[in-house]
C-alpha positions as CSV (number, residue, x, y, z in Angstrom):
1,M,-55.2,50.0,126.0
2,N,-52.2,52.2,126.7
3,R,-50.0,52.6,123.7
4,R,-46.6,54.3,123.9
5,H,-45.5,56.2,120.8
6,Q,-41.9,55.8,120.2
7,S,-40.0,57.7,117.5
8,V,-37.9,55.6,115.1
9,T,-35.4,56.6,112.5
10,L,-36.2,56.2,108.8
11,L,-33.7,53.4,108.6
12,Q,-35.4,51.5,111.5
13,A,-38.8,52.1,109.9
14,S,-37.6,50.9,106.5
15,Q,-36.1,47.7,108.0
16,D,-39.5,46.9,109.6
17,S,-41.5,47.5,106.4
18,P,-40.7,45.8,103.1
19,T,-42.6,48.5,101.2
20,L,-40.8,51.3,102.8
21,A,-37.4,49.5,102.4
22,R,-38.1,49.1,98.7
23,L,-39.0,52.8,98.4
24,A,-35.8,53.8,100.3
25,E,-33.8,51.5,97.9
26,L,-35.3,53.1,94.8
27,T,-34.6,56.6,96.2
28,R,-31.0,55.7,96.8
29,D,-30.8,54.1,93.3
30,S,-32.3,57.2,91.7
31,G,-29.8,59.4,93.4
32,A,-26.9,57.2,92.3
33,R,-28.1,57.3,88.7
34,L,-28.2,61.1,88.8
35,K,-24.7,61.2,90.3
36,A,-23.5,58.9,87.5
37,I,-24.8,61.1,84.7
38,E,-23.9,64.5,86.3
39,P,-20.6,64.8,84.4
40,L,-22.6,64.6,81.1
41,I,-25.0,67.4,82.1
42,P,-23.8,70.9,81.3
43,A,-22.7,72.5,84.6
44,A,-25.2,75.4,84.3
45,L,-28.1,72.9,84.0
46,R,-27.1,70.6,87.0
47,P,-29.1,72.6,89.6
48,A,-32.2,72.3,87.5
49,V,-32.1,68.5,87.4
50,K,-33.4,66.3,90.2
51,A,-33.6,62.5,90.5
52,G,-37.1,61.2,90.1
53,P,-39.0,57.9,90.4
54,I,-37.9,54.6,88.9
55,E,-40.6,52.5,87.3
56,G,-39.0,49.3,86.1
57,P,-36.8,50.1,83.2
58,V,-38.0,53.7,83.0
59,W,-36.4,56.4,85.1
60,C,-37.7,60.0,85.5
61,L,-35.7,63.2,85.8
62,I,-37.5,66.2,87.3
63,L,-36.6,69.5,85.8
64,D,-37.4,73.0,87.1
65,S,-38.2,74.6,83.7
66,N,-39.2,73.8,80.2
67,A,-36.0,75.3,78.9
68,A,-33.9,72.9,81.0
69,A,-36.1,70.0,79.7
70,A,-35.5,71.0,76.1
71,K,-31.8,71.0,76.6
72,I,-31.7,67.7,78.5
73,R,-34.0,66.1,75.9
74,Q,-31.1,66.6,73.4
75,I,-28.7,64.5,75.4
76,L,-31.1,61.8,76.6
77,P,-29.7,59.0,74.4
78,A,-26.2,59.7,75.7
79,L,-27.5,59.7,79.3
80,A,-29.4,56.4,78.9
81,S,-26.4,54.8,77.1
82,H,-24.0,55.9,79.9
83,L,-26.3,54.4,82.5
84,R,-26.5,51.1,80.7
85,V,-22.7,51.0,80.4
86,K,-22.6,51.5,84.2
87,G,-24.8,48.5,84.7
88,W,-28.3,49.9,85.1
89,E,-31.1,48.3,83.2
90,I,-32.8,51.2,81.6
91,N,-34.9,51.5,78.5
92,S,-35.8,55.2,78.7
93,I,-35.6,58.3,80.7
94,R,-38.8,60.4,81.1
95,L,-38.6,64.1,81.8
96,K,-41.1,65.9,84.1
97,V,-41.1,69.6,84.5
98,Q,-42.1,70.7,88.0
99,I,-42.2,74.4,88.3
100,T,-42.2,75.6,91.9
101,R,-44.3,78.6,92.7
102,H,-43.0,81.1,95.2
103,G,-45.3,83.4,97.2
């Protein structure tokens, strides 16, 4: 059996796979949520905040330090409320600290 390997774009792959299409949709949605709340996040903290996974009505923000998490935790109710006003069904926002190690 001679099988030819052909590269495909992520878009093509996601169109051929419902699971991958759903994952791509969730990734886009997570990024859109982050963009929607960005104005509410203090400018100095914005680089420390990344969009994370969506699990039903729970969304996760990934932070690069415990200090950033502590500051974001104080404004979580305002962030969740803002997202609901914008039309997202969200019950809560989880925070996950992901410290990257260099070296």
